[in-house]
C-alpha positions as a printed Julia matrix, in Angstrom:
279×3 Matrix{Float64}:
  21.36  -27.6    -3.51
  21.41  -24.55   -5.82
  19.2   -22.52   -8.14
  20.14  -24.65  -11.12
  19.44  -27.95   -9.35
  15.92  -27.08   -8.19
  13.05  -28.8   -10.01
   9.27  -28.41   -9.64
   7.91  -30.4    -6.72
  11.3   -30.86   -5.06
  11.12  -30.8    -1.27
  13.73  -28.84    0.65
  15.24  -30.09    3.93
  12.97  -29.57    6.95
  13.9   -27.09    9.64
  12.99  -28.02   13.23
  12.93  -25.15   15.7
  11.16  -23.63   18.7
  11.13  -20.32   20.54
  12.0   -20.01   24.22
   9.46  -18.21   26.39
  10.48  -14.62   27.19
  12.03  -14.18   30.61
  11.23  -10.48   30.86
   7.98   -8.55   30.31
   7.16   -7.65   26.7
   5.6    -4.35   25.74
   3.31   -6.2    23.33
   1.31   -8.23   25.84
   0.01  -10.65   23.19
   3.33  -12.44   23.76
   2.5   -12.96   27.45
   0.29  -15.82   28.63
  -2.21  -13.91   30.78
  -3.2   -11.34   28.16
  -3.1   -13.8    25.24
  -5.52  -16.1    27.08
  -7.98  -13.22   27.44
  -8.23  -13.2    23.63
  -8.82  -16.94   23.36
  -5.25  -18.16   22.84
  -3.62  -20.96   24.85
  -0.68  -18.75   25.81
   1.76  -16.16   24.58
   2.22  -16.04   20.8
   5.58  -16.41   19.11
   6.03  -13.15   17.14
   5.3   -13.27   13.42
   8.77  -11.85   12.81
  10.29  -14.92   14.44
   8.11  -17.28   12.4
   9.12  -15.39    9.24
  12.77  -15.82   10.2
  12.14  -19.57   10.45
  10.37  -19.65    7.07
  13.38  -18.1     5.32
  15.75  -20.85    6.51
  15.12  -23.5     3.79
  14.96  -20.83    1.09
  18.31  -19.29    2.02
  19.78  -22.76    2.44
  18.74  -23.55   -1.15
  19.23  -20.21   -2.9
  21.88  -18.53   -0.75
  22.82  -14.87   -0.9
  21.25  -14.51   -4.35
  17.76  -14.59   -2.79
  18.86  -12.08   -0.14
  20.02   -9.77   -2.93
  17.11   -9.93   -5.37
  14.43  -12.3    -4.11
  10.86  -11.48   -3.17
   8.54  -12.79   -0.49
   5.02  -12.88    0.84
   4.31  -14.31    4.3
   1.07  -14.7     6.23
   0.47  -15.76    9.82
  -2.97  -17.35   10.19
  -2.65  -19.35   13.43
  -0.46  -18.96   16.48
   2.63  -20.92   17.38
   3.28  -20.84   21.12
   6.52  -20.44   23.02
   8.33  -23.7    23.83
   6.21  -25.5    21.2
   8.2   -27.48   18.63
   7.67  -26.23   15.09
   8.62  -27.68   11.71
   9.27  -25.64    8.57
   8.56  -27.52    5.36
   9.23  -26.1     1.91
   8.9   -27.25   -1.69
   9.6   -25.86   -5.13
   6.18  -24.77   -6.38
   7.27  -23.67   -9.86
  10.42  -23.44  -11.93
  11.17  -21.96  -15.34
  14.52  -21.09  -16.84
  15.12  -17.87  -14.93
  12.53  -18.1   -12.17
  11.87  -20.27   -9.15
   9.06  -20.08   -6.59
   9.34  -21.82   -3.23
   6.39  -22.32   -0.9
   7.16  -22.72    2.79
   4.89  -23.48    5.74
   5.34  -23.42    9.51
   3.63  -26.34   11.28
   2.86  -26.44   14.99
   3.16  -29.48   17.27
  -0.27  -30.72   16.13
   0.8   -30.58   12.48
  -1.41  -27.57   11.69
  -0.18  -24.97    9.22
   0.22  -21.71   11.13
   2.27  -19.55    8.8
   2.92  -19.67    5.07
   5.28  -17.94    2.7
   5.86  -17.77   -1.02
   9.42  -16.79   -1.84
  10.72  -16.32   -5.34
  13.9   -15.56   -7.2
  14.25  -14.38  -10.78
  17.4   -13.92  -12.82
  15.52  -11.89  -15.43
  16.28   -8.16  -15.73
  14.64   -6.17  -12.94
  13.22   -2.65  -12.71
  15.17    0.0   -10.88
  14.78   -0.06   -7.09
  12.55    2.49   -5.37
  13.98    5.96   -4.96
  15.12    6.32   -1.34
  14.61   10.06   -1.65
  10.87    9.5    -2.15
  10.6     8.17    1.41
  10.89   10.94    3.96
  12.6    10.44    7.3
  11.9    11.97   10.67
  12.94   11.38   14.26
  11.18    8.84   16.43
   8.87   10.48   18.99
  10.21   11.06   22.48
   6.82   10.18   23.93
   4.57    7.9    21.91
   0.86    8.68   21.78
  -1.73    5.93   22.27
  -2.71    4.41   18.95
  -6.09    5.2    17.4
  -7.43    5.29   13.88
  -7.77    9.07   14.02
  -4.14    9.38   15.08
  -2.88    7.09   12.31
  -4.97    8.92    9.71
  -3.1    12.1    10.59
   0.41   10.61   10.35
   1.86   11.14    6.89
   5.41   10.11    7.82
   6.38    7.77   10.63
   9.48    8.19   12.72
  12.4     6.23   11.24
  13.72    3.33   13.35
  17.46    2.82   12.9
  19.9     0.04   13.67
  23.66   -0.14   13.62
  24.0    -3.83   12.85
  27.02   -4.76   14.94
  28.33   -8.33   15.15
  26.79   -8.5    18.62
  23.31   -7.4    17.52
  23.47   -9.66   14.44
  24.34  -12.61   16.69
  21.31  -11.87   18.88
  19.07  -12.06   15.82
  20.55  -15.43   14.85
  19.85  -16.71   18.36
  16.3   -15.36   18.24
  15.61  -17.14   14.94
  17.39  -20.36   15.93
  19.44  -19.84   12.79
  22.12  -22.43   12.0
  23.17  -21.66    8.42
  26.93  -21.04    7.98
  26.16  -18.23    5.51
  25.36  -15.88    8.39
  28.62  -16.66   10.2
  31.15  -16.25    7.42
  33.4   -13.21    6.98
  31.37  -10.06    6.2
  28.08  -11.9     6.67
  24.72  -10.74    5.38
  22.03   -9.54    7.76
  19.35  -12.09    8.53
  16.16  -11.11    6.64
  14.17  -11.44    9.86
  16.01   -8.29   10.91
  14.12   -6.41    8.22
  10.7    -7.31    9.61
  11.83   -6.57   13.15
  12.58   -3.02   12.0
   9.22   -2.98   10.2
   7.52   -3.8    13.51
   9.45   -0.99   15.19
   8.14    1.43   12.56
   4.75    0.88   14.18
   5.5     0.19   17.84
   8.22    2.82   18.03
   5.85    5.56   16.9
   2.67    4.75   18.85
   1.8     2.86   22.01
   0.03   -0.25   20.81
  -0.67   -3.39   22.86
  -1.8    -6.05   22.36
  -1.26   -6.19   18.61
  -0.59   -8.91   16.0
   1.57   -8.98   12.88
  -0.45  -10.75   10.17
   1.3   -10.34    6.8
   4.38   -8.99    5.07
   5.35   -8.93    1.42
   8.21   -7.3    -0.39
  11.25   -7.35   -2.64
  14.98   -7.34   -1.95
  17.15   -4.83   -3.84
  20.55   -5.4    -2.25
  22.18   -7.33    0.58
  22.4    -5.65    3.98
  25.56   -6.66    5.8
  26.74   -6.79    9.37
  28.53   -3.55   10.16
  26.14   -1.38    8.18
  23.7     1.25    9.4
  20.08    0.41    8.58
  17.04    2.69    8.61
  13.42    1.75    7.96
  11.66    4.63    6.22
   7.93    4.32    6.77
   4.57    5.74    5.87
   1.01    4.52    6.27
  -0.44    2.93    3.16
  -3.95    2.06    4.36
  -6.23    1.54    7.36
  -9.16   -0.86    7.39
 -11.46   -2.9     9.61
 -12.13   -6.64    9.27
 -14.11   -8.9    11.61
 -13.97   -6.28   14.32
 -10.19   -5.91   14.17
  -8.5    -2.65   13.13
  -5.68   -3.1    10.61
  -2.84   -0.89    9.42
  -0.71   -1.47    6.32
   2.69    0.22    6.22
   4.64    1.14    3.1
   8.31    0.69    4.01
  11.74    1.04    2.46
  14.79   -0.33    4.25
  17.85    1.76    3.46
  21.5     0.94    4.22
  24.27    3.46    4.75
  21.91    6.38    4.26
  21.04    5.87    0.6
  21.11    2.28   -0.71
  17.71    0.54   -0.96
  17.79   -2.91    0.62
  14.13   -4.0     0.67
  10.71   -2.57   -0.08
   8.05   -3.99    2.23
   4.31   -3.83    2.79
   3.69   -4.74    6.43
   0.21   -5.43    7.82
  -0.77   -5.67   11.48
  -3.85   -5.63   13.71
  -3.23   -2.6    15.88
  -6.51   -2.95   17.77
  -8.06   -6.34   18.44
 -11.82   -6.67   18.76
 -12.93   -6.82   22.39
 -11.97  -10.04   24.14
């Protein structure tokens, strides 16, 4: 399957996957059974980053590295998927014109409920210039993280910059985490898995403040180049907005992933509940 062969309404091959329960304590306790149950869940939640990694599978299978280079995405996580629970990713071509294709993907739990959705698109039309990496300041991650609060976040203009040297070993761990089977990620000079991007986006929050339990609820963004195994990645971050909804406290981050110190890879808006309403 390729860009040129996709037609409106076409269904992409399903992806069947599940996430193994963590064997060690997690800093974010929403991924552990005892704390998750206090907030009304059946058990520990599979991270939204992992579900996003699953959602990209049929899109990358269909569109390949071209989507990794210049595609866009929007993903939302409305219901939990639990560890050890079988999940199915279903995707279809929602729209197609000459130079543009939009794919809608959904993550279904064992009961068949839709728990996460994504709209991923690719256009071959001319694009605007990527964001200026120099417009996103960098600073060191804090040695000791303060406890999160709205007042604290309101005072943070620039977040510490999480970095990753994407070695073959660390890239392989991401593929294991996402249950990824596509040969594209195992060829010579492979691309980074896009789930890696949102993992760094999470670290832009959790690496700067102590926050637990918290929930990743939405990410949207655009790809500007392909990050590859062997490159140095840095997630430049600042706070875009803070708001309250249904008793939860939300933060939206404005992020730019940069490779090798200067090349924009992806611009991302990343939204999370940093403080859940009382259990």
